[in-house]
C-alpha positions in Angstrom: 80.0 -7.3 13.3 76.7 -5.3 13.8 75.9 -3.8 17.1 72.8 -5.2 18.8 70.5 -3.4 21.2 68.6 -5.7 23.6 65.5 -4.0 25.0 64.0 -5.4 28.2 60.6 -4.1 29.1 60.1 -4.0 32.9 56.9 -3.7 34.9 56.8 -5.0 38.5 59.3 -7.7 37.6 61.6 -7.9 40.6 61.2 -11.7 40.8 62.7 -12.1 37.3 64.8 -9.0 36.4 68.0 -10.2 38.1 68.2 -13.6 36.3 67.1 -12.0 33.1 69.8 -9.3 33.0 72.5 -11.6 34.3 71.8 -14.1 31.4 71.8 -11.3 28.8 75.0 -9.7 30.0 76.7 -13.1 29.9 76.2 -13.4 26.2 79.4 -13.8 24.2 78.3 -11.6 21.3 81.0 -8.9 20.9 79.1 -5.7 20.5 75.7 -5.1 22.2 74.0 -2.8 24.6 71.2 -3.5 27.1 68.3 -1.1 27.6 65.7 -1.5 30.4 62.5 0.5 29.9 60.6 0.6 33.1 56.8 1.1 32.6 56.3 2.9 36.0 56.8 -0.2 38.2 55.5 0.0 41.7 57.8 -2.7 43.2 61.2 -0.8 42.9 62.3 -2.5 39.7 63.8 0.7 38.2 65.7 1.4 41.4 67.0 -2.2 41.5 68.4 -1.9 38.0 70.0 1.5 38.7 71.7 0.1 41.8 72.9 -3.2 40.6 73.4 -2.8 36.8 75.2 0.4 36.1 76.2 -0.9 32.7 72.6 -1.1 31.6 70.8 2.0 30.1 67.7 2.6 32.2 64.7 4.6 30.9 61.9 5.4 33.4 58.5 6.0 31.9 56.3 8.3 33.9 53.3 6.1 33.2 52.6 2.5 32.0 52.6 2.7 28.2 51.8 -0.9 27.6 53.8 -3.4 25.6 53.9 -1.5 22.4 54.4 2.0 23.9 57.1 0.8 26.3 59.1 -1.0 23.6 58.7 1.8 21.2 60.5 4.1 23.7 63.4 1.6 23.8 63.5 1.2 20.1 63.7 4.9 19.6 66.6 5.1 22.0 68.5 2.1 20.7 71.9 2.7 19.0 72.4 -0.8 17.4 71.8 -2.1 13.9 70.0 -5.1 15.4 67.0 -4.7 17.8 66.0 -7.4 20.2 62.8 -7.3 22.3 62.9 -9.4 25.4 60.4 -10.0 28.2 61.6 -9.5 31.8 60.5 -13.1 32.7 62.9 -14.8 30.4 66.3 -16.4 30.9 68.3 -16.6 27.6 70.7 -19.4 27.0 74.4 -19.3 25.8 74.7 -18.4 22.1 71.2 -16.9 22.0 72.1 -13.4 20.8 74.7 -14.7 18.3 72.1 -17.0 16.7 69.7 -14.2 16.2 72.3 -11.9 14.7 73.4 -14.6 12.3 69.8 -15.3 11.2 69.3 -11.6 10.4 72.3 -11.6 8.1 69.9 -12.9 5.5 68.4 -9.7 3.9 65.1 -11.5 3.0 64.4 -12.0 6.7 62.5 -9.2 8.5 61.8 -10.7 11.9 63.3 -13.6 13.8 61.8 -15.4 16.8 63.2 -17.8 19.4 62.7 -21.3 20.7 61.1 -20.7 24.1 61.0 -23.4 26.8 59.0 -23.8 29.9 61.1 -24.2 33.1 60.5 -28.0 32.9 62.2 -28.1 29.5 59.1 -28.7 27.4 58.4 -26.4 24.4 56.4 -23.2 24.8 57.0 -21.6 21.4 58.6 -22.8 18.2 56.9 -20.1 16.1 53.2 -19.2 15.9 50.3 -19.7 13.5 46.8 -18.4 13.1 44.5 -21.4 13.2 40.9 -20.3 12.4 38.7 -17.6 10.9 38.3 -15.9 14.3 42.1 -15.2 14.5 42.9 -17.7 17.2 46.7 -17.9 17.6 48.6 -21.0 18.5 52.2 -21.6 19.6 53.7 -24.4 17.5 55.0 -27.3 19.7 53.4 -26.0 22.9 53.9 -28.4 25.8 55.7 -31.0 23.7 59.0 -32.5 24.9 61.9 -31.0 23.1 63.3 -33.9 21.1 64.8 -31.8 18.3 61.6 -32.0 16.2 61.7 -28.2 15.7 65.4 -27.7 15.3 65.1 -26.4 11.7 64.8 -22.7 10.8 61.3 -22.2 9.3 59.0 -19.5 8.1 56.0 -19.0 10.4 52.8 -16.7 10.6 54.3 -14.9 13.6 56.7 -15.1 16.5 56.0 -14.0 20.0 57.1 -10.6 21.3 58.5 -12.3 24.4 61.8 -12.7 22.5 62.0 -11.4 18.9 64.6 -9.6 16.8 64.8 -7.4 13.7 67.2 -5.1 12.0 67.1 -1.4 12.1 66.4 -1.4 8.3 63.3 -3.5 8.9 62.1 -1.2 11.7 62.6 1.8 9.5 60.6 0.0 6.8 57.6 -1.3 8.8 57.5 1.4 11.5 57.0 1.1 15.3 54.7 -1.3 17.2 51.1 -0.3 17.0 50.2 1.3 20.3 46.5 0.9 19.6 46.8 -2.6 20.9 47.2 -1.2 24.5 47.9 -2.6 26.9 48.9 -5.9 25.1 48.0 -8.9 22.9 48.4 -9.4 19.2 50.8 -6.4 18.7 53.6 -8.8 17.9 51.4 -10.7 15.4 50.5 -7.4 13.8 54.2 -6.4 13.5 55.0 -9.8 11.8 52.1 -9.4 9.3 53.3 -5.9 8.5 56.8 -7.2 7.8 55.4 -9.9 5.5 53.2 -7.2 3.8 56.5 -5.4 3.1 57.9 -8.4 1.4 60.0 -9.7 4.3 60.1 -13.1 5.9 59.2 -14.0 9.5 61.2 -16.9 10.7 61.6 -19.1 13.8 65.3 -19.5 14.8 65.7 -22.8 16.8 69.3 -22.0 17.8 68.2 -18.9 19.9 66.9 -20.5 23.0 65.4 -19.0 26.2 63.4 -20.1 29.2 60.1 -18.2 29.5 58.3 -18.2 32.9 55.3 -16.6 31.2 54.2 -14.4 34.0 51.0 -12.3 33.4 49.5 -9.2 34.9 46.0 -10.5 34.6 44.6 -14.0 35.2 43.7 -15.7 31.9 40.1 -16.1 33.1 39.7 -12.5 34.3 37.4 -9.9 32.8 40.5 -7.6 32.2 42.4 -10.3 30.3 39.5 -11.4 28.2 38.5 -7.8 27.2 42.1 -6.9 26.3 42.7 -10.2 24.5 39.6 -9.9 22.4 40.3 -6.3 21.6 43.8 -7.2 20.3 42.4 -10.2 18.3 39.7 -8.1 16.7 42.0 -5.1 15.9 44.5 -7.5 14.3 41.9 -9.2 12.1 40.2 -5.9 11.0 43.6 -4.5 10.1 44.9 -7.4 8.1 42.2 -9.8 6.9 41.1 -9.4 3.2 37.6 -7.9 3.0 36.2 -11.0 1.3 37.5 -13.2 4.1 36.1 -10.8 6.7 32.6 -11.2 5.1 32.7 -14.9 4.1 34.8 -16.4 6.9 35.2 -14.1 9.9 31.7 -12.7 10.1 29.9 -16.1 10.2 32.5 -17.7 12.5 32.4 -14.8 15.0 28.6 -14.7 14.9 28.5 -18.4 15.9 31.1 -17.7 18.6 29.0 -14.9 20.1 25.8 -16.8 19.9 27.4 -19.7 21.8 28.3 -17.4 24.8 25.9 -17.4 27.7 25.1 -14.2 29.5 28.0 -13.4 31.9 31.5 -12.2 32.1 32.8 -13.5 28.8 30.0 -11.9 26.8 30.4 -8.6 28.6 34.2 -8.7 28.0 33.6 -9.3 24.3 31.0 -6.6 24.1 33.5 -4.1 25.7 36.1 -5.2 23.1 33.7 -4.3 20.3 33.0 -0.9 21.8 36.7 -0.2 21.8 37.0 -1.4 18.2 34.2 1.0 17.2 36.0 3.9 18.8 39.3 3.0 17.0 37.7 2.3 13.6 39.1 5.5 12.0 42.8 4.5 12.4 42.0 0.9 11.3 40.5 2.3 8.1 43.5 4.6 7.7 45.9 1.6 8.0 44.0 -0.5 5.5 43.8 2.4 3.0 47.6 2.8 3.1 48.7 -0.8 3.5 46.0 -3.3 2.5 43.2 -1.8 0.4 44.9 1.1 -1.5 42.7 0.4 -4.5 39.4 0.6 -2.5 37.5 3.9 -2.2 37.5 5.3 1.3 33.7 5.5 1.7 33.4 1.9 0.5 35.9 0.6 3.0 34.1 2.6 5.8 30.8 1.0 4.9 32.2 -2.5 4.7 34.0 -2.4 8.1 31.2 -0.4 9.8 28.7 -3.0 8.7 30.8 -5.8 10.1 31.5 -4.0 13.4 27.9 -3.0 14.0 26.5 -6.4 13.1 28.8 -8.3 15.5 28.6 -5.6 18.3 24.8 -5.9 18.0 25.0 -9.7 18.5 26.7 -9.0 21.9 23.8 -7.0 23.1 22.0 -10.0 24.7 19.9 -9.6 27.8 22.3 -9.6 30.8 20.7 -10.3 34.2 22.1 -8.4 37.2 23.8 -11.4 38.8 25.6 -12.2 35.5 26.8 -8.7 34.7 28.0 -8.3 38.3 30.8 -10.9 37.6 32.1 -8.6 34.8 32.3 -5.4 36.8 35.6 -4.0 37.9 36.4 -3.7 41.6 35.0 -0.2 42.1 31.7 -1.1 40.4 31.6 -4.4 42.2 31.8 -2.8 45.6 29.1 -0.2 44.6 26.8 -3.0 43.6 27.3 -5.2 46.6 28.9 -8.5 47.5 27.5 -12.0 47.8 23.7 -11.3 47.5 23.9 -10.2 43.9 26.3 -13.0 42.8 23.4 -15.4 42.5 19.9 -15.0 41.0 17.3 -14.0 43.7 15.1 -16.9 44.8 12.0 -15.2 43.4 13.6 -14.2 40.1 10.8 -16.0 38.1 7.9 -14.3 39.8 6.4 -10.9 39.2 7.4 -9.3 42.5 8.6 -5.7 42.6 12.0 -6.9 43.6 12.2 -9.2 40.6 11.1 -6.3 38.4 13.9 -4.1 39.8 16.4 -6.8 38.9 15.1 -6.8 35.4 15.2 -3.0 35.0 18.6 -2.5 36.6 20.7 -2.2 33.5 20.1 0.8 31.3 20.2 0.2 27.5 20.7 2.9 24.8 17.6 3.2 22.7 17.8 3.0 18.9 17.6 6.3 17.0 14.6 6.8 14.7 13.4 9.2 12.1 9.8 9.8 10.9 10.9 11.3 7.6 9.1 9.4 4.8 11.2 7.0 2.7 14.5 8.5 3.9 13.8 7.8 7.6 15.7 4.5 8.0 18.7 6.0 6.2 18.7 9.1 8.3 18.4 7.0 11.5 21.3 4.8 10.4 23.4 7.8 9.6 22.7 9.3 13.0 23.6 6.0 14.7 26.9 5.9 12.8 27.8 9.5 13.8 26.8 8.9 17.4 28.8 5.7 17.6 32.0 7.4 16.3 31.7 10.8 17.9 29.9 10.6 21.2 29.4 6.9 22.2 32.3 6.9 24.6 30.9 9.9 26.4 27.4 8.4 26.6 28.9 5.1 27.9 30.3 6.9 30.9 26.9 8.4 31.7 25.3 5.0 31.4 27.9 3.6 33.7 27.2 6.2 36.4 23.5 5.6 36.2 24.0 1.8 36.2 26.0 2.0 39.4 23.3 4.1 41.1 20.6 1.7 40.0 22.6 -1.3 41.2 23.2 0.4 44.6 19.5 1.2 45.0 18.6 -2.4 44.2 21.2 -3.7 46.7 19.9 -1.4 49.4 16.3 -2.7 49.0 17.5 -6.3 48.9 19.4 -5.8 52.1 16.5 -4.0 53.8 14.1 -6.7 52.7 16.4 -9.3 54.4 16.6 -7.2 57.6 12.8 -6.9 57.8 12.5 -10.7 57.6 14.9 -11.2 60.5 14.1 -8.3 62.8 10.6 -7.8 64.0 11.2 -5.0 66.5 11.3 -1.4 65.4 9.4 -2.1 62.1 7.3 1.1 62.2 10.3 3.4 62.8 12.3 1.6 60.1 9.4 2.0 57.6 9.4 5.8 58.3 13.2 5.8 57.8 12.8 3.8 54.6 10.2 6.2 53.2 12.6 9.1 54.0 15.5 7.3 52.2 13.3 6.4 49.3 12.2 10.1 49.0 15.9 11.1 48.9 16.6 8.4 46.3 13.7 9.6 44.2 15.0 13.2 44.4 18.4 11.8 43.3 16.9 9.9 40.4 14.9 13.0 39.3 18.0 15.1 39.4 20.0 12.5 37.5 17.2 12.3 34.9 17.3 16.1 34.5 21.0 16.0 34.0 20.7 13.1 31.5 18.1 15.1 29.6 20.5 18.0 29.4 23.2 15.8 28.2 20.9 14.4 25.5 20.0 17.9 24.4 23.7 18.7 24.1 24.4 15.5 22.2 21.5 16.2 19.8 22.9 19.7 19.2 26.3 18.2 18.5 24.8 15.6 16.3 23.0 18.3 14.3 26.3 20.1 13.9 28.0 16.9 12.7 25.2 16.2 10.2 25.5 19.7 8.9 29.3 19.3 8.6 28.8 16.0 6.8 26.5 17.7 4.3 29.1 20.4 3.7 31.9 17.8 3.2 29.7 15.9 0.7 29.0 19.2 -1.2 32.8 20.0 -1.3 33.5 16.5 -2.6 31.0 17.0 -5.4 32.5 20.3 -6.3 36.0 18.8 -6.3 34.8 16.0 -8.6 33.3 18.6 -11.0 36.5 20.6 -11.0 38.4 17.5 -11.9 
């Protein structure tokens, strides 16, 4: 009998860990170990495991590595021939581990998933499938009463990482979970597609049953959840979808999806996801060159993916009024902007008052790069934009974020002052003097910020010139290498 290693990833899971570990340790499988990897919990989860479960191997991460990173730590430490990933908010049923081990005896099977039930007994997961060109994922049987309709082992697109198993041989063949999906979402689907790409089957095992309470660290309708979910979805698609499908199916479907979004939190979250995808494009290209598009030239693949990413990212750049973007800010930015006043459009948002103009000018937008060189100008501008996006965009975004917070705070101050003037008639003259003094200070701050931004732009232009020069040298070397061949 092969030894199994059950890896439980813990993060602030005190409400679930006890029941989860008790159920695992009660399994009748003859030879298995249990490893708890704690992702720097703040609720005492690690100390709880150390005090009450001495038979469990406890690994304490010094920071939260996300789903992939945390599980990779456990996989690296595991001693078994069978690896099982299990969420902390699950309660496995009798015979669960034996059923998974028996399924993996088939050498054609790479990954096996479980039947997951909600606490009320209805089905949560009987395997998964990708249902449309935008990569939407669906759990088979979700919310259906369990009448035995999914009690046959079957091949599926993917199985959820909440409870999945694979052999050491499969792990060695397909590699660790992709930590680029940080913090979570679609890394399990990516793993399953990599297994199938290696010629292995991904199956749903109905005899391995667990209750899944499906706790989440972020509300499904929150900005954090939507930004992370979309990032995972897009990373998965750009890694695995054939280039023809990306152009003919995904690109038009995603374009329609973006165009149907109104300004607000969802659009801002999707825009942020595309920014992250742009920054991670090099490792996506590297994966495709080694696993998907080995017959494609590197520069051709770059051009194809870069065109798709920039096209869809550009569609996300709709006008975002201040009151809509406010809903998408994180807590720190939200407090800097203000509270209730900016959650709704100002009453005079349609007029041409100075306050309305401030609302319109609040958000800073990067300006497109241009070149006045005849004929070659558009190409040079496009090349500069590409280099800037890959090499310096993240740095520039942080500067824009700082300036945005300052502008929003200034608008909020003026809005509040305007309201105070309407309700307090006394001391107007003194208050006006104070306002002029404060506005002079704000103007000085703006001037100083502009000077600093100009310096940053000069530094970025210098860096861009160096990058262009380096690119020309690389191209020259490539030509020389071709001639030598």
